[in-house]
PDB file as gemmi writes it, atoms N, CA and C in Angstrom:
CRYST1    1.000    1.000    1.000  90.00  90.00  90.00 P 1                      
ATOM      1  N   MET A   1     -27.020 -19.806  23.290  1.00  0.00           N  
ATOM      2  CA  MET A   1     -25.782 -19.754  22.534  1.00  0.00           C  
ATOM      3  C   MET A   1     -25.989 -18.808  21.350  1.00  0.00           C  
ATOM      4  N   ALA A   2     -25.057 -17.896  21.146  1.00  0.00           N  
ATOM      5  CA  ALA A   2     -25.131 -16.963  20.021  1.00  0.00           C  
ATOM      6  C   ALA A   2     -24.799 -17.708  18.746  1.00  0.00           C  
ATOM      7  N   LYS A   3     -25.557 -17.398  17.698  1.00  0.00           N  
ATOM      8  CA  LYS A   3     -25.308 -18.042  16.411  1.00  0.00           C  
ATOM      9  C   LYS A   3     -24.147 -17.391  15.688  1.00  0.00           C  
ATOM     10  N   ASN A   4     -23.233 -18.202  15.220  1.00  0.00           N  
ATOM     11  CA  ASN A   4     -22.117 -17.739  14.399  1.00  0.00           C  
ATOM     12  C   ASN A   4     -22.576 -17.810  12.955  1.00  0.00           C  
ATOM     13  N   SER A   5     -22.259 -16.812  12.163  1.00  0.00           N  
ATOM     14  CA  SER A   5     -22.729 -16.778  10.776  1.00  0.00           C  
ATOM     15  C   SER A   5     -22.200 -17.942   9.945  1.00  0.00           C  
ATOM     16  N   SER A   6     -21.109 -18.589  10.404  1.00  0.00           N  
ATOM     17  CA  SER A   6     -20.566 -19.696   9.622  1.00  0.00           C  
ATOM     18  C   SER A   6     -21.021 -21.045  10.184  1.00  0.00           C  
ATOM     19  N   ASN A   7     -21.854 -21.051  11.232  1.00  0.00           N  
ATOM     20  CA  ASN A   7     -22.360 -22.281  11.815  1.00  0.00           C  
ATOM     21  C   ASN A   7     -23.869 -22.194  11.932  1.00  0.00           C  
ATOM     22  N   HIS A   8     -24.529 -23.359  11.968  1.00  0.00           N  
ATOM     23  CA  HIS A   8     -25.963 -23.396  12.231  1.00  0.00           C  
ATOM     24  C   HIS A   8     -26.312 -24.721  12.894  1.00  0.00           C  
ATOM     25  N   GLN A   9     -27.518 -24.797  13.471  1.00  0.00           N  
ATOM     26  CA  GLN A   9     -27.946 -26.013  14.148  1.00  0.00           C  
ATOM     27  C   GLN A   9     -28.999 -26.714  13.315  1.00  0.00           C  
ATOM     28  N   ASP A  10     -28.953 -28.059  13.341  1.00  0.00           N  
ATOM     29  CA  ASP A  10     -30.025 -28.810  12.676  1.00  0.00           C  
ATOM     30  C   ASP A  10     -31.206 -28.916  13.630  1.00  0.00           C  
ATOM     31  N   GLU A  11     -32.282 -29.645  13.242  1.00  0.00           N  
ATOM     32  CA  GLU A  11     -33.500 -29.730  14.059  1.00  0.00           C  
ATOM     33  C   GLU A  11     -33.241 -30.336  15.431  1.00  0.00           C  
ATOM     34  N   SER A  12     -32.249 -31.214  15.556  1.00  0.00           N  
ATOM     35  CA  SER A  12     -31.974 -31.874  16.838  1.00  0.00           C  
ATOM     36  C   SER A  12     -31.075 -31.028  17.740  1.00  0.00           C  
ATOM     37  N   GLY A  13     -30.632 -29.866  17.254  1.00  0.00           N  
ATOM     38  CA  GLY A  13     -29.804 -28.989  18.057  1.00  0.00           C  
ATOM     39  C   GLY A  13     -28.311 -29.216  17.889  1.00  0.00           C  
ATOM     40  N   VAL A  14     -27.933 -30.118  16.952  1.00  0.00           N  
ATOM     41  CA  VAL A  14     -26.521 -30.376  16.698  1.00  0.00           C  
ATOM     42  C   VAL A  14     -25.957 -29.211  15.891  1.00  0.00           C  
ATOM     43  N   LEU A  15     -24.834 -28.698  16.357  1.00  0.00           N  
ATOM     44  CA  LEU A  15     -24.192 -27.569  15.686  1.00  0.00           C  
ATOM     45  C   LEU A  15     -23.465 -28.065  14.446  1.00  0.00           C  
ATOM     46  N   LEU A  16     -23.792 -27.501  13.306  1.00  0.00           N  
ATOM     47  CA  LEU A  16     -23.183 -27.885  12.037  1.00  0.00           C  
ATOM     48  C   LEU A  16     -22.347 -26.735  11.499  1.00  0.00           C  
ATOM     49  N   ALA A  17     -21.175 -27.055  11.027  1.00  0.00           N  
ATOM     50  CA  ALA A  17     -20.312 -26.030  10.432  1.00  0.00           C  
ATOM     51  C   ALA A  17     -20.692 -25.860   8.966  1.00  0.00           C  
ATOM     52  N   THR A  18     -20.712 -24.624   8.532  1.00  0.00           N  
ATOM     53  CA  THR A  18     -20.985 -24.332   7.130  1.00  0.00           C  
ATOM     54  C   THR A  18     -19.666 -24.087   6.434  1.00  0.00           C  
ATOM     55  N   ARG A  19     -19.452 -24.781   5.342  1.00  0.00           N  
ATOM     56  CA  ARG A  19     -18.226 -24.579   4.579  1.00  0.00           C  
ATOM     57  C   ARG A  19     -18.422 -23.418   3.614  1.00  0.00           C  
ATOM     58  N   VAL A  20     -17.444 -22.543   3.630  1.00  0.00           N  
ATOM     59  CA  VAL A  20     -17.475 -21.408   2.726  1.00  0.00           C  
ATOM     60  C   VAL A  20     -16.480 -21.691   1.609  1.00  0.00           C  
ATOM     61  N   ALA A  21     -16.962 -21.679   0.378  1.00  0.00           N  
ATOM     62  CA  ALA A  21     -16.083 -21.923  -0.762  1.00  0.00           C  
ATOM     63  C   ALA A  21     -15.206 -20.700  -0.981  1.00  0.00           C  
ATOM     64  N   VAL A  22     -13.906 -20.932  -1.007  1.00  0.00           N  
ATOM     65  CA  VAL A  22     -12.962 -19.850  -1.234  1.00  0.00           C  
ATOM     66  C   VAL A  22     -12.378 -20.040  -2.623  1.00  0.00           C  
ATOM     67  N   LYS A  23     -12.564 -19.046  -3.457  1.00  0.00           N  
ATOM     68  CA  LYS A  23     -12.063 -19.111  -4.823  1.00  0.00           C  
ATOM     69  C   LYS A  23     -10.598 -18.701  -4.854  1.00  0.00           C  
ATOM     70  N   LYS A  24      -9.775 -19.510  -5.519  1.00  0.00           N  
ATOM     71  CA  LYS A  24      -8.370 -19.150  -5.664  1.00  0.00           C  
ATOM     72  C   LYS A  24      -8.270 -17.923  -6.555  1.00  0.00           C  
ATOM     73  N   PRO A  25      -7.332 -17.029  -6.253  1.00  0.00           N  
ATOM     74  CA  PRO A  25      -7.188 -15.833  -7.094  1.00  0.00           C  
ATOM     75  C   PRO A  25      -6.703 -16.215  -8.493  1.00  0.00           C  
ATOM     76  N   SER A  26      -7.132 -15.460  -9.469  1.00  0.00           N  
ATOM     77  CA  SER A  26      -6.688 -15.683 -10.843  1.00  0.00           C  
ATOM     78  C   SER A  26      -5.202 -15.388 -10.951  1.00  0.00           C  
ATOM     79  N   LEU A  27      -4.543 -16.102 -11.856  1.00  0.00           N  
ATOM     80  CA  LEU A  27      -3.111 -15.905 -12.050  1.00  0.00           C  
ATOM     81  C   LEU A  27      -2.840 -15.192 -13.367  1.00  0.00           C  
ATOM     82  N   TYR A  28      -1.731 -14.457 -13.378  1.00  0.00           N  
ATOM     83  CA  TYR A  28      -1.349 -13.669 -14.546  1.00  0.00           C  
ATOM     84  C   TYR A  28       0.134 -13.874 -14.838  1.00  0.00           C  
ATOM     85  N   HIS A  29       0.450 -13.931 -16.128  1.00  0.00           N  
ATOM     86  CA  HIS A  29       1.836 -14.044 -16.567  1.00  0.00           C  
ATOM     87  C   HIS A  29       2.446 -12.650 -16.707  1.00  0.00           C  
ATOM     88  N   VAL A  30       3.691 -12.516 -16.302  1.00  0.00           N  
ATOM     89  CA  VAL A  30       4.492 -11.337 -16.634  1.00  0.00           C  
ATOM     90  C   VAL A  30       5.248 -11.733 -17.890  1.00  0.00           C  
ATOM     91  N   VAL A  31       4.962 -11.032 -18.987  1.00  0.00           N  
ATOM     92  CA  VAL A  31       5.514 -11.379 -20.294  1.00  0.00           C  
ATOM     93  C   VAL A  31       6.562 -10.350 -20.709  1.00  0.00           C  
ATOM     94  N   LEU A  32       7.736 -10.845 -21.084  1.00  0.00           N  
ATOM     95  CA  LEU A  32       8.799 -10.002 -21.638  1.00  0.00           C  
ATOM     96  C   LEU A  32       8.660  -9.988 -23.153  1.00  0.00           C  
ATOM     97  N   HIS A  33       8.863  -8.812 -23.761  1.00  0.00           N  
ATOM     98  CA  HIS A  33       8.772  -8.681 -25.211  1.00  0.00           C  
ATOM     99  C   HIS A  33      10.140  -8.336 -25.785  1.00  0.00           C  
ATOM    100  N   ASN A  34      10.442  -8.909 -26.933  1.00  0.00           N  
ATOM    101  CA  ASN A  34      11.721  -8.681 -27.594  1.00  0.00           C  
ATOM    102  C   ASN A  34      11.791  -7.271 -28.172  1.00  0.00           C  
ATOM    103  N   ASP A  35      12.962  -6.691 -28.151  1.00  0.00           N  
ATOM    104  CA  ASP A  35      13.218  -5.425 -28.827  1.00  0.00           C  
ATOM    105  C   ASP A  35      14.656  -5.457 -29.341  1.00  0.00           C  
ATOM    106  N   ASP A  36      15.005  -4.483 -30.145  1.00  0.00           N  
ATOM    107  CA  ASP A  36      16.334  -4.459 -30.758  1.00  0.00           C  
ATOM    108  C   ASP A  36      17.368  -3.704 -29.925  1.00  0.00           C  
ATOM    109  N   TYR A  37      17.002  -3.249 -28.729  1.00  0.00           N  
ATOM    110  CA  TYR A  37      17.888  -2.379 -27.963  1.00  0.00           C  
ATOM    111  C   TYR A  37      18.300  -2.940 -26.605  1.00  0.00           C  
ATOM    112  N   THR A  38      17.445  -3.705 -25.961  1.00  0.00           N  
ATOM    113  CA  THR A  38      17.771  -4.252 -24.641  1.00  0.00           C  
ATOM    114  C   THR A  38      18.729  -5.425 -24.816  1.00  0.00           C  
ATOM    115  N   SER A  39      19.843  -5.371 -24.103  1.00  0.00           N  
ATOM    116  CA  SER A  39      20.842  -6.442 -24.257  1.00  0.00           C  
ATOM    117  C   SER A  39      20.361  -7.741 -23.618  1.00  0.00           C  
ATOM    118  N   GLN A  40      20.851  -8.830 -24.170  1.00  0.00           N  
ATOM    119  CA  GLN A  40      20.530 -10.137 -23.618  1.00  0.00           C  
ATOM    120  C   GLN A  40      21.039 -10.245 -22.183  1.00  0.00           C  
ATOM    121  N   GLU A  41      22.187  -9.653 -21.916  1.00  0.00           N  
ATOM    122  CA  GLU A  41      22.753  -9.691 -20.572  1.00  0.00           C  
ATOM    123  C   GLU A  41      21.851  -8.984 -19.561  1.00  0.00           C  
ATOM    124  N   LEU A  42      21.262  -7.849 -19.958  1.00  0.00           N  
ATOM    125  CA  LEU A  42      20.362  -7.134 -19.057  1.00  0.00           C  
ATOM    126  C   LEU A  42      19.103  -7.951 -18.793  1.00  0.00           C  
ATOM    127  N   VAL A  43      18.586  -8.606 -19.807  1.00  0.00           N  
ATOM    128  CA  VAL A  43      17.393  -9.440 -19.628  1.00  0.00           C  
ATOM    129  C   VAL A  43      17.703 -10.565 -18.630  1.00  0.00           C  
ATOM    130  N   ILE A  44      18.844 -11.196 -18.771  1.00  0.00           N  
ATOM    131  CA  ILE A  44      19.241 -12.257 -17.835  1.00  0.00           C  
ATOM    132  C   ILE A  44      19.376 -11.698 -16.422  1.00  0.00           C  
ATOM    133  N   GLU A  45      20.011 -10.544 -16.302  1.00  0.00           N  
ATOM    134  CA  GLU A  45      20.167  -9.903 -14.991  1.00  0.00           C  
ATOM    135  C   GLU A  45      18.805  -9.634 -14.359  1.00  0.00           C  
ATOM    136  N   ILE A  46      17.876  -9.104 -15.127  1.00  0.00           N  
ATOM    137  CA  ILE A  46      16.530  -8.791 -14.631  1.00  0.00           C  
ATOM    138  C   ILE A  46      15.805 -10.060 -14.191  1.00  0.00           C  
ATOM    139  N   LEU A  47      15.911 -11.105 -14.989  1.00  0.00           N  
ATOM    140  CA  LEU A  47      15.241 -12.361 -14.635  1.00  0.00           C  
ATOM    141  C   LEU A  47      15.798 -12.941 -13.339  1.00  0.00           C  
ATOM    142  N   CYS A  48      17.079 -12.802 -13.120  1.00  0.00           N  
ATOM    143  CA  CYS A  48      17.694 -13.287 -11.883  1.00  0.00           C  
ATOM    144  C   CYS A  48      17.328 -12.403 -10.690  1.00  0.00           C  
ATOM    145  N   LEU A  49      17.411 -11.078 -10.877  1.00  0.00           N  
ATOM    146  CA  LEU A  49      17.161 -10.135  -9.783  1.00  0.00           C  
ATOM    147  C   LEU A  49      15.703 -10.064  -9.354  1.00  0.00           C  
ATOM    148  N   PHE A  50      14.807  -9.944 -10.321  1.00  0.00           N  
ATOM    149  CA  PHE A  50      13.407  -9.676 -10.004  1.00  0.00           C  
ATOM    150  C   PHE A  50      12.513 -10.912 -10.008  1.00  0.00           C  
ATOM    151  N   PHE A  51      12.937 -11.961 -10.701  1.00  0.00           N  
ATOM    152  CA  PHE A  51      12.084 -13.141 -10.827  1.00  0.00           C  
ATOM    153  C   PHE A  51      12.709 -14.397 -10.236  1.00  0.00           C  
ATOM    154  N   ARG A  52      13.862 -14.224  -9.548  1.00  0.00           N  
ATOM    155  CA  ARG A  52      14.534 -15.318  -8.836  1.00  0.00           C  
ATOM    156  C   ARG A  52      14.839 -16.530  -9.715  1.00  0.00           C  
ATOM    157  N   LYS A  53      15.204 -16.265 -10.935  1.00  0.00           N  
ATOM    158  CA  LYS A  53      15.601 -17.336 -11.851  1.00  0.00           C  
ATOM    159  C   LYS A  53      17.080 -17.634 -11.640  1.00  0.00           C  
ATOM    160  N   THR A  54      17.452 -18.889 -11.860  1.00  0.00           N  
ATOM    161  CA  THR A  54      18.875 -19.205 -11.905  1.00  0.00           C  
ATOM    162  C   THR A  54      19.397 -18.661 -13.226  1.00  0.00           C  
ATOM    163  N   GLU A  55      20.698 -18.591 -13.362  1.00  0.00           N  
ATOM    164  CA  GLU A  55      21.254 -18.088 -14.619  1.00  0.00           C  
ATOM    165  C   GLU A  55      20.834 -18.977 -15.794  1.00  0.00           C  
ATOM    166  N   THR A  56      20.791 -20.273 -15.588  1.00  0.00           N  
ATOM    167  CA  THR A  56      20.370 -21.198 -16.650  1.00  0.00           C  
ATOM    168  C   THR A  56      18.915 -20.962 -17.030  1.00  0.00           C  
ATOM    169  N   GLN A  57      18.036 -20.829 -16.044  1.00  0.00           N  
ATOM    170  CA  GLN A  57      16.621 -20.561 -16.312  1.00  0.00           C  
ATOM    171  C   GLN A  57      16.452 -19.217 -17.014  1.00  0.00           C  
ATOM    172  N   ALA A  58      17.184 -18.216 -16.540  1.00  0.00           N  
ATOM    173  CA  ALA A  58      17.103 -16.875 -17.132  1.00  0.00           C  
ATOM    174  C   ALA A  58      17.545 -16.907 -18.590  1.00  0.00           C  
ATOM    175  N   ARG A  59      18.599 -17.626 -18.870  1.00  0.00           N  
ATOM    176  CA  ARG A  59      19.092 -17.732 -20.252  1.00  0.00           C  
ATOM    177  C   ARG A  59      18.048 -18.416 -21.141  1.00  0.00           C  
ATOM    178  N   GLN A  60      17.375 -19.432 -20.626  1.00  0.00           N  
ATOM    179  CA  GLN A  60      16.333 -20.115 -21.400  1.00  0.00           C  
ATOM    180  C   GLN A  60      15.176 -19.173 -21.721  1.00  0.00           C  
ATOM    181  N   VAL A  61      14.732 -18.407 -20.723  1.00  0.00           N  
ATOM    182  CA  VAL A  61      13.649 -17.443 -20.959  1.00  0.00           C  
ATOM    183  C   VAL A  61      14.103 -16.384 -21.952  1.00  0.00           C  
ATOM    184  N   MET A  62      15.313 -15.867 -21.767  1.00  0.00           N  
ATOM    185  CA  MET A  62      15.845 -14.838 -22.672  1.00  0.00           C  
ATOM    186  C   MET A  62      15.890 -15.355 -24.109  1.00  0.00           C  
ATOM    187  N   LEU A  63      16.314 -16.591 -24.305  1.00  0.00           N  
ATOM    188  CA  LEU A  63      16.378 -17.152 -25.659  1.00  0.00           C  
ATOM    189  C   LEU A  63      14.979 -17.335 -26.248  1.00  0.00           C  
ATOM    190  N   THR A  64      14.028 -17.700 -25.431  1.00  0.00           N  
ATOM    191  CA  THR A  64      12.637 -17.794 -25.899  1.00  0.00           C  
ATOM    192  C   THR A  64      12.149 -16.432 -26.370  1.00  0.00           C  
ATOM    193  N   VAL A  65      12.420 -15.398 -25.579  1.00  0.00           N  
ATOM    194  CA  VAL A  65      12.037 -14.032 -25.952  1.00  0.00           C  
ATOM    195  C   VAL A  65      12.734 -13.636 -27.249  1.00  0.00           C  
ATOM    196  N   HIS A  66      14.002 -13.933 -27.360  1.00  0.00           N  
ATOM    197  CA  HIS A  66      14.794 -13.564 -28.532  1.00  0.00           C  
ATOM    198  C   HIS A  66      14.284 -14.262 -29.801  1.00  0.00           C  
ATOM    199  N   HIS A  67      13.954 -15.541 -29.699  1.00  0.00           N  
ATOM    200  CA  HIS A  67      13.566 -16.304 -30.881  1.00  0.00           C  
ATOM    201  C   HIS A  67      12.066 -16.246 -31.196  1.00  0.00           C  
ATOM    202  N   LYS A  68      11.234 -16.131 -30.174  1.00  0.00           N  
ATOM    203  CA  LYS A  68       9.784 -16.158 -30.395  1.00  0.00           C  
ATOM    204  C   LYS A  68       9.119 -14.793 -30.257  1.00  0.00           C  
ATOM    205  N   GLY A  69       9.870 -13.800 -29.814  1.00  0.00           N  
ATOM    206  CA  GLY A  69       9.314 -12.452 -29.694  1.00  0.00           C  
ATOM    207  C   GLY A  69       8.792 -12.114 -28.320  1.00  0.00           C  
ATOM    208  N   GLN A  70       8.514 -13.120 -27.519  1.00  0.00           N  
ATOM    209  CA  GLN A  70       8.073 -12.886 -26.145  1.00  0.00           C  
ATOM    210  C   GLN A  70       8.229 -14.165 -25.341  1.00  0.00           C  
ATOM    211  N   GLY A  71       8.223 -14.004 -24.014  1.00  0.00           N  
ATOM    212  CA  GLY A  71       8.350 -15.150 -23.129  1.00  0.00           C  
ATOM    213  C   GLY A  71       7.864 -14.803 -21.751  1.00  0.00           C  
ATOM    214  N   VAL A  72       7.419 -15.814 -21.019  1.00  0.00           N  
ATOM    215  CA  VAL A  72       6.889 -15.620 -19.673  1.00  0.00           C  
ATOM    216  C   VAL A  72       8.033 -15.591 -18.669  1.00  0.00           C  
ATOM    217  N   ALA A  73       8.121 -14.496 -17.928  1.00  0.00           N  
ATOM    218  CA  ALA A  73       9.133 -14.363 -16.880  1.00  0.00           C  
ATOM    219  C   ALA A  73       8.686 -15.112 -15.628  1.00  0.00           C  
ATOM    220  N   ALA A  74       7.401 -14.977 -15.271  1.00  0.00           N  
ATOM    221  CA  ALA A  74       6.865 -15.623 -14.076  1.00  0.00           C  
ATOM    222  C   ALA A  74       5.348 -15.456 -14.063  1.00  0.00           C  
ATOM    223  N   THR A  75       4.706 -16.134 -13.137  1.00  0.00           N  
ATOM    224  CA  THR A  75       3.257 -16.085 -12.999  1.00  0.00           C  
ATOM    225  C   THR A  75       2.916 -15.753 -11.547  1.00  0.00           C  
ATOM    226  N   TYR A  76       2.026 -14.762 -11.377  1.00  0.00           N  
ATOM    227  CA  TYR A  76       1.644 -14.277 -10.052  1.00  0.00           C  
ATOM    228  C   TYR A  76       0.167 -13.913 -10.047  1.00  0.00           C  
ATOM    229  N   THR A  77      -0.318 -13.517  -8.859  1.00  0.00           N  
ATOM    230  CA  THR A  77      -1.629 -12.892  -8.801  1.00  0.00           C  
ATOM    231  C   THR A  77      -1.509 -11.534  -9.501  1.00  0.00           C  
ATOM    232  N   ARG A  78      -2.639 -10.947  -9.852  1.00  0.00           N  
ATOM    233  CA  ARG A  78      -2.619  -9.726 -10.664  1.00  0.00           C  
ATOM    234  C   ARG A  78      -1.838  -8.576 -10.027  1.00  0.00           C  
ATOM    235  N   ASP A  79      -2.074  -8.325  -8.746  1.00  0.00           N  
ATOM    236  CA  ASP A  79      -1.394  -7.204  -8.075  1.00  0.00           C  
ATOM    237  C   ASP A  79       0.119  -7.370  -8.081  1.00  0.00           C  
ATOM    238  N   ILE A  80       0.565  -8.569  -7.786  1.00  0.00           N  
ATOM    239  CA  ILE A  80       2.008  -8.812  -7.764  1.00  0.00           C  
ATOM    240  C   ILE A  80       2.584  -8.705  -9.171  1.00  0.00           C  
ATOM    241  N   ALA A  81       1.882  -9.258 -10.167  1.00  0.00           N  
ATOM    242  CA  ALA A  81       2.357  -9.185 -11.554  1.00  0.00           C  
ATOM    243  C   ALA A  81       2.489  -7.731 -11.997  1.00  0.00           C  
ATOM    244  N   GLU A  82       1.492  -6.905 -11.693  1.00  0.00           N  
ATOM    245  CA  GLU A  82       1.547  -5.495 -12.083  1.00  0.00           C  
ATOM    246  C   GLU A  82       2.678  -4.762 -11.359  1.00  0.00           C  
ATOM    247  N   SER A  83       2.895  -5.114 -10.098  1.00  0.00           N  
ATOM    248  CA  SER A  83       3.986  -4.512  -9.335  1.00  0.00           C  
ATOM    249  C   SER A  83       5.338  -4.887  -9.937  1.00  0.00           C  
ATOM    250  N   LYS A  84       5.506  -6.151 -10.324  1.00  0.00           N  
ATOM    251  CA  LYS A  84       6.759  -6.602 -10.952  1.00  0.00           C  
ATOM    252  C   LYS A  84       7.000  -5.843 -12.258  1.00  0.00           C  
ATOM    253  N   VAL A  85       5.962  -5.671 -13.067  1.00  0.00           N  
ATOM    254  CA  VAL A  85       6.107  -4.932 -14.329  1.00  0.00           C  
ATOM    255  C   VAL A  85       6.592  -3.515 -14.051  1.00  0.00           C  
ATOM    256  N   ALA A  86       6.008  -2.852 -13.061  1.00  0.00           N  
ATOM    257  CA  ALA A  86       6.415  -1.484 -12.730  1.00  0.00           C  
ATOM    258  C   ALA A  86       7.863  -1.440 -12.246  1.00  0.00           C  
ATOM    259  N   GLN A  87       8.235  -2.357 -11.360  1.00  0.00           N  
ATOM    260  CA  GLN A  87       9.605  -2.388 -10.833  1.00  0.00           C  
ATOM    261  C   GLN A  87      10.625  -2.630 -11.942  1.00  0.00           C  
ATOM    262  N   VAL A  88      10.347  -3.621 -12.779  1.00  0.00           N  
ATOM    263  CA  VAL A  88      11.301  -3.981 -13.832  1.00  0.00           C  
ATOM    264  C   VAL A  88      11.382  -2.885 -14.887  1.00  0.00           C  
ATOM    265  N   THR A  89      10.247  -2.296 -15.230  1.00  0.00           N  
ATOM    266  CA  THR A  89      10.252  -1.204 -16.209  1.00  0.00           C  
ATOM    267  C   THR A  89      11.101  -0.043 -15.698  1.00  0.00           C  
ATOM    268  N   ASP A  90      10.925   0.325 -14.439  1.00  0.00           N  
ATOM    269  CA  ASP A  90      11.735   1.400 -13.844  1.00  0.00           C  
ATOM    270  C   ASP A  90      13.220   1.053 -13.881  1.00  0.00           C  
ATOM    271  N   TYR A  91      13.538  -0.186 -13.519  1.00  0.00           N  
ATOM    272  CA  TYR A  91      14.941  -0.607 -13.514  1.00  0.00           C  
ATOM    273  C   TYR A  91      15.519  -0.583 -14.929  1.00  0.00           C  
ATOM    274  N   ALA A  92      14.775  -1.126 -15.885  1.00  0.00           N  
ATOM    275  CA  ALA A  92      15.262  -1.154 -17.275  1.00  0.00           C  
ATOM    276  C   ALA A  92      15.498   0.264 -17.790  1.00  0.00           C  
ATOM    277  N   ARG A  93      14.592   1.189 -17.480  1.00  0.00           N  
ATOM    278  CA  ARG A  93      14.756   2.580 -17.924  1.00  0.00           C  
ATOM    279  C   ARG A  93      15.997   3.205 -17.274  1.00  0.00           C  
ATOM    280  N   SER A  94      16.236   2.855 -16.011  1.00  0.00           N  
ATOM    281  CA  SER A  94      17.423   3.401 -15.334  1.00  0.00           C  
ATOM    282  C   SER A  94      18.710   2.885 -15.968  1.00  0.00           C  
ATOM    283  N   GLN A  95      18.615   1.770 -16.682  1.00  0.00           N  
ATOM    284  CA  GLN A  95      19.760   1.193 -17.380  1.00  0.00           C  
ATOM    285  C   GLN A  95      19.785   1.613 -18.857  1.00  0.00           C  
ATOM    286  N   GLY A  96      18.840   2.477 -19.245  1.00  0.00           N  
ATOM    287  CA  GLY A  96      18.777   2.968 -20.621  1.00  0.00           C  
ATOM    288  C   GLY A  96      18.155   1.993 -21.602  1.00  0.00           C  
ATOM    289  N   ALA A  97      17.373   1.046 -21.101  1.00  0.00           N  
ATOM    290  CA  ALA A  97      16.764   0.030 -21.968  1.00  0.00           C  
ATOM    291  C   ALA A  97      15.257   0.229 -22.070  1.00  0.00           C  
ATOM    292  N   PRO A  98      14.695   0.044 -23.271  1.00  0.00           N  
ATOM    293  CA  PRO A  98      13.252   0.221 -23.467  1.00  0.00           C  
ATOM    294  C   PRO A  98      12.456  -1.071 -23.272  1.00  0.00           C  
ATOM    295  N   LEU A  99      12.946  -1.993 -22.467  1.00  0.00           N  
ATOM    296  CA  LEU A  99      12.313  -3.293 -22.286  1.00  0.00           C  
ATOM    297  C   LEU A  99      10.816  -3.155 -22.018  1.00  0.00           C  
ATOM    298  N   LYS A 100      10.028  -3.929 -22.747  1.00  0.00           N  
ATOM    299  CA  LYS A 100       8.565  -3.899 -22.590  1.00  0.00           C  
ATOM    300  C   LYS A 100       8.125  -5.171 -21.885  1.00  0.00           C  
ATOM    301  N   LEU A 101       7.294  -5.000 -20.859  1.00  0.00           N  
ATOM    302  CA  LEU A 101       6.688  -6.104 -20.152  1.00  0.00           C  
ATOM    303  C   LEU A 101       5.193  -5.877 -20.105  1.00  0.00           C  
ATOM    304  N   THR A 102       4.432  -6.960 -20.148  1.00  0.00           N  
ATOM    305  CA  THR A 102       2.984  -6.859 -20.031  1.00  0.00           C  
ATOM    306  C   THR A 102       2.486  -7.912 -19.042  1.00  0.00           C  
ATOM    307  N   VAL A 103       1.254  -7.719 -18.592  1.00  0.00           N  
ATOM    308  CA  VAL A 103       0.568  -8.686 -17.725  1.00  0.00           C  
ATOM    309  C   VAL A 103      -0.548  -9.286 -18.553  1.00  0.00           C  
ATOM    310  N   GLU A 104      -0.581 -10.622 -18.617  1.00  0.00           N  
ATOM    311  CA  GLU A 104      -1.595 -11.325 -19.392  1.00  0.00           C  
ATOM    312  C   GLU A 104      -2.190 -12.449 -18.538  1.00  0.00           C  
ATOM    313  N   PRO A 105      -3.495 -12.685 -18.652  1.00  0.00           N  
ATOM    314  CA  PRO A 105      -4.098 -13.775 -17.885  1.00  0.00           C  
ATOM    315  C   PRO A 105      -3.450 -15.114 -18.210  1.00  0.00           C  
ATOM    316  N   ALA A 106      -3.203 -15.896 -17.172  1.00  0.00           N  
ATOM    317  CA  ALA A 106      -2.676 -17.253 -17.368  1.00  0.00           C  
ATOM    318  C   ALA A 106      -3.876 -18.153 -17.630  1.00  0.00           C  
ATOM    319  N   LEU A 107      -3.872 -18.837 -18.724  1.00  0.00           N  
ATOM    320  CA  LEU A 107      -5.026 -19.665 -19.065  1.00  0.00           C  
ATOM    321  C   LEU A 107      -4.836 -21.090 -18.661  1.00  0.00           C  
TER     322      LEU A 107                                                      
END                                                                             
């Protein structure tokens, strides 16, 4: 019998499976930053379009950004978070808005 790299036999010849620990990917927040030029309506639209928020959820995030200076739009793996930042930044610029988004590790 050919040996599989994930299995091995004990002294009695019983085939034992080896468990491979799989580490969950690190998560990152997509953070929206407040500015004096991007409208609240555009922020809500972006949260609904790109982050699948309901209008109520989007309004809550927008108000957090407005009052605290920043807020988490969503949490993803790093590649997806960076892709969302690029997509939203492009969309905001096409609407004439300087909206700033960053990717930060979720702790």
